[in-house]
C-alpha positions in Angstrom: 77.7 -74.1 -51.5 77.1 -70.8 -49.8 79.9 -69.1 -51.9 78.4 -70.6 -55.1 74.9 -69.4 -54.2 76.1 -65.9 -53.5 78.2 -65.8 -56.7 75.2 -66.8 -58.8 73.4 -63.8 -57.4 76.3 -61.4 -58.0 76.7 -61.1 -54.2 79.1 -58.2 -53.3 80.8 -60.3 -50.6 82.2 -62.7 -53.3 85.4 -61.8 -55.2 84.6 -60.7 -58.8 86.9 -63.3 -60.3 85.1 -66.0 -58.4 81.7 -64.7 -59.4 82.8 -64.8 -63.1 84.2 -68.4 -62.8 81.0 -69.7 -61.0 78.6 -68.0 -63.5 80.6 -69.3 -66.5 80.5 -72.8 -65.1 76.8 -72.5 -64.4 76.2 -71.3 -68.0 78.2 -74.3 -69.4 76.2 -76.7 -67.3 72.8 -75.2 -68.3 72.0 -74.2 -64.8 68.6 -72.3 -64.4 67.6 -71.0 -60.9 64.5 -72.7 -59.4 62.1 -69.7 -59.1 59.6 -71.7 -57.0 62.3 -72.6 -54.5 63.6 -69.0 -54.4 60.0 -67.7 -53.7 59.5 -70.2 -50.9 62.8 -69.3 -49.3 62.8 -65.5 -49.7 59.2 -64.6 -50.3 60.3 -63.0 -53.6 59.7 -64.4 -57.1 62.1 -62.0 -58.8 59.4 -61.5 -61.4 57.7 -58.3 -62.4 54.3 -58.4 -64.2 53.3 -55.8 -66.8 49.6 -55.7 -67.8 49.3 -54.3 -71.3 45.7 -54.1 -72.7 45.6 -54.6 -76.5 44.5 -51.6 -78.4 42.4 -53.6 -80.9 42.4 -56.9 -82.7 43.8 -55.4 -85.9 47.4 -56.4 -86.8 50.1 -53.8 -86.1 47.9 -51.9 -83.8 50.2 -52.6 -80.8 53.5 -51.9 -82.6 54.1 -48.9 -80.3 54.3 -51.3 -77.3 57.5 -53.0 -78.6 59.9 -50.2 -77.5 58.1 -50.0 -74.1 58.4 -53.8 -73.6 62.1 -53.6 -74.6 62.8 -50.9 -72.1 61.1 -52.7 -69.3 62.8 -56.0 -70.1 66.3 -54.4 -70.2 65.8 -52.6 -66.9 64.3 -55.7 -65.2 67.1 -58.0 -66.3 69.7 -55.5 -65.2 68.4 -55.8 -61.7 68.1 -59.6 -61.7 64.3 -59.7 -62.5 62.3 -61.4 -65.2 59.5 -59.5 -66.9 56.2 -61.2 -67.4 53.7 -59.7 -69.9 50.0 -60.1 -69.3 47.8 -59.0 -72.2 44.1 -58.2 -72.0 41.5 -57.7 -74.7 40.1 -54.1 -75.1 36.7 -54.9 -73.5 38.2 -56.7 -70.4 37.4 -55.2 -67.0 40.7 -53.6 -65.9 40.2 -54.4 -62.2 39.3 -58.1 -62.9 42.5 -58.4 -65.0 44.6 -57.1 -62.1 42.8 -59.3 -59.5 43.4 -62.4 -61.6 47.1 -61.5 -62.2 47.7 -60.9 -58.4 45.8 -64.1 -57.6 48.4 -66.1 -59.5 51.0 -65.2 -56.9 53.7 -65.2 -59.5 55.1 -61.7 -59.3 56.6 -59.2 -56.8 54.9 -56.2 -58.2 52.7 -54.9 -61.1 53.1 -52.3 -63.9 49.6 -51.3 -65.1 48.7 -49.1 -68.1 45.8 -47.2 -69.7 44.8 -45.3 -66.6 41.1 -44.3 -66.2 39.5 -41.5 -64.3 39.4 -42.4 -60.6 40.9 -45.7 -61.5 39.5 -48.5 -59.1 42.7 -50.5 -59.5 44.7 -48.0 -57.4 42.6 -48.3 -54.3 42.4 -52.1 -54.6 46.2 -52.6 -55.0 46.8 -50.2 -52.1 44.4 -52.1 -49.8 46.1 -55.4 -50.8 49.6 -54.0 -50.1 50.7 -54.9 -53.6 53.7 -52.8 -55.0 52.7 -51.2 -58.3 53.5 -48.4 -60.7 51.3 -47.0 -63.4 52.0 -45.9 -66.9 49.8 -42.8 -66.8 48.2 -40.8 -64.1 44.7 -41.0 -62.5 42.6 -38.3 -60.9 42.3 -40.6 -57.8 43.0 -38.8 -54.5 45.4 -41.6 -53.6 49.1 -40.9 -54.2 50.8 -43.6 -56.2 53.9 -44.3 -58.2 53.6 -43.4 -61.9 55.5 -42.6 -65.1 53.7 -40.5 -67.7 54.0 -38.5 -70.9 52.7 -34.9 -70.9 49.9 -35.7 -73.4 48.2 -32.4 -72.7 51.3 -30.4 -73.6 51.9 -32.5 -76.8 48.4 -31.7 -78.0 48.6 -28.1 -76.9 51.9 -27.5 -78.8 50.6 -29.3 -82.0 47.3 -27.3 -81.9 49.1 -24.0 -81.3 51.4 -24.7 -84.2 48.6 -25.4 -86.6 46.6 -22.4 -85.4 49.6 -20.2 -86.0 49.7 -21.4 -89.6 46.2 -20.3 -90.2 44.2 -23.5 -89.7 40.8 -23.0 -88.1 39.3 -26.5 -88.6 41.7 -28.9 -86.9 40.8 -32.6 -86.2 42.1 -34.5 -83.2 42.4 -38.2 -82.7 42.3 -39.8 -79.2 42.3 -43.5 -78.2 39.1 -44.7 -76.6 38.2 -41.6 -74.7 37.8 -43.1 -71.3 41.4 -43.1 -70.3 43.3 -40.2 -68.7 45.8 -39.8 -71.7 42.8 -39.1 -74.0 41.3 -36.6 -71.5 44.7 -34.8 -71.3 45.0 -34.6 -75.1 41.5 -33.2 -75.4 42.3 -30.7 -72.7 45.5 -29.5 -74.4 43.7 -29.2 -77.7 40.9 -27.0 -76.4 43.3 -25.0 -74.2 45.2 -23.8 -77.3 42.0 -22.8 -79.1 40.9 -20.9 -76.1 44.2 -19.1 -75.7 44.0 -18.1 -79.4 40.4 -16.9 -79.0 39.2 -19.5 -81.6 36.3 -21.8 -81.4 37.2 -25.6 -81.4 34.5 -27.8 -83.0 33.9 -30.9 -80.7 32.7 -32.7 -83.8 36.3 -32.8 -85.1 37.5 -34.7 -82.0 37.4 -38.5 -82.8 37.6 -41.2 -80.2 38.4 -44.7 -81.5 41.2 -47.3 -81.6 42.7 -45.5 -84.6 44.7 -48.2 -86.3 45.4 -47.5 -90.0 42.0 -48.6 -91.2 39.9 -46.9 -88.5 41.9 -43.7 -89.0 41.5 -43.7 -92.7 37.7 -44.3 -92.5 37.3 -41.6 -89.9 39.1 -38.9 -92.0 37.0 -40.0 -95.0 33.9 -39.0 -93.1 35.4 -35.7 -91.9 36.5 -34.7 -95.4 32.9 -35.1 -96.6 31.6 -32.5 -94.1 30.3 -29.2 -95.5 33.2 -27.5 -93.7 35.9 -30.1 -93.5 39.1 -29.9 -91.5 42.3 -28.6 -93.1 44.6 -30.3 -90.5 44.7 -33.3 -88.2 46.6 -34.2 -85.0 47.0 -38.0 -85.3 47.2 -40.2 -82.2 50.1 -42.3 -83.4 52.2 -43.2 -86.5 49.5 -45.7 -87.5 46.8 -43.1 -87.3 49.1 -41.0 -89.5 49.4 -43.7 -92.2 45.6 -44.1 -92.2 45.1 -40.4 -92.6 47.6 -40.2 -95.5 45.7 -43.0 -97.3 42.4 -41.1 -96.9 43.9 -37.9 -98.2 45.2 -39.7 -101.3 41.7 -41.2 -102.0 40.3 -37.7 -102.0 43.1 -36.3 -104.2 44.4 -34.0 -101.3 48.1 -33.5 -101.0 49.9 -33.2 -97.6 51.2 -30.8 -96.5 50.3 -28.4 -99.4 46.6 -28.9 -98.9 46.3 -30.6 -95.6 48.6 -30.5 -92.5 49.4 -33.5 -90.4 51.1 -33.7 -87.0 51.5 -36.9 -85.0 53.1 -38.5 -82.0 55.7 -41.1 -83.0 56.4 -43.9 -80.5 58.5 -46.1 -82.8 60.8 -43.7 -84.8 58.7 -44.7 -87.9 58.5 -41.0 -89.0 62.3 -40.8 -89.0 62.5 -43.5 -91.7 59.4 -42.6 -93.7 60.9 -39.3 -94.7 57.5 -37.8 -95.5 57.9 -34.1 -96.5 56.0 -31.7 -94.3 54.9 -34.2 -91.7 55.6 -32.9 -88.2 55.9 -35.2 -85.2 56.7 -35.4 -81.5 59.1 -38.3 -80.9 58.5 -40.2 -77.7 61.2 -42.5 -76.3 59.1 -45.4 -75.2 62.1 -47.5 -74.2 63.1 -44.8 -71.6 59.5 -44.8 -70.4 59.7 -48.6 -69.9 63.0 -48.3 -68.0 61.5 -45.7 -65.7 58.5 -47.8 -65.0 60.7 -50.7 -63.8 62.8 -48.2 -61.7 59.6 -46.9 -60.1 58.3 -50.3 -59.3 61.5 -51.6 -57.8 61.6 -48.5 -55.6 58.2 -49.5 -54.2 59.4 -53.1 -53.7 62.7 -52.2 -52.0 61.6 -49.1 -50.1 57.8 -49.2 -49.6 57.8 -46.6 -46.9 59.3 -43.9 -49.1 57.2 -41.5 -51.2 56.1 -42.9 -54.5 58.2 -42.5 -57.6 56.5 -40.0 -60.0 58.0 -38.9 -63.3 56.5 -37.1 -66.3 58.3 -36.9 -69.6 58.0 -33.5 -71.2 57.5 -33.3 -74.9 60.5 -32.6 -77.1 60.4 -30.3 -80.1 58.3 -30.8 -83.2 60.4 -32.6 -85.8 59.9 -32.4 -89.6 60.0 -29.6 -92.0 57.0 -27.2 -91.7 55.1 -26.2 -94.8 56.2 -22.8 -96.3 54.3 -19.8 -95.2 51.1 -19.4 -97.3 51.7 -22.8 -98.9 48.6 -24.5 -97.5 45.8 -23.5 -99.9 43.0 -24.8 -97.7 44.0 -23.2 -94.4 42.6 -19.9 -93.4 39.8 -19.8 -96.0 37.3 -19.1 -93.3 38.1 -16.8 -90.3 
């Protein structure tokens, strides 16, 4: 029985041929490991929990999470773990959600997302001795494991590109406004304006959930301003689709009369083939894999320094508009 048990766990002390025969026999018999028994015996559940707050109650709003979940699932299974997804509504208290999840006692560690300024979850998890990794950084003084995307740089590059094309009224979309990713995007946006010696209008920075409908309505409002924007940096591909719908209602063509740049988490822009739309492509599956790697590092080697990784933005994809083509940009200095 000892050999069988070790073979089922891919134990290195068992001959590879024996491992294969045992696992094939177990699969034929429909054998499933008893997680409760394993947890009692080893103190491990072999389950990782990922807490993913919903963006909004609108359909398709969380489509960008699918590659992230896929990446986490693949990485977890490769190491013999099961991934458990815990969703929370947008208005749920983040700390209470974490406390309830930990209270279930059904996981070996947590992946948490949507980091806030001085996020209280970090201190609480540290004090409880719970292994965790975050998707996003916090300005907490406590060192912790995280994986992040350089949102400030993404916004900075997009803004600098639009400024170089003559745009002086640039709108920016950010999700919610309380989280660190939004703060970083806003920072990068204003930094590019400051470096160019150009005033950035805070009224053009929108904070909302920015699904398709919300994005469309928000741009409707901006286009009715006495001095409307001539370009927008969308928070996601869904924000982009909403913006395109608003422009069409106003009879404005993109990119000849209005420039759009977005962050693309799902490769949607690759398949839309919209001329003149620029985008930063973010590999969310790789992000998910890195989150699992970081969490397992905390579980297996808790005394080592925390895993910290930031994904730098790649190049802007998509064909830029021809020089001087945008008829609305640069009208006012």
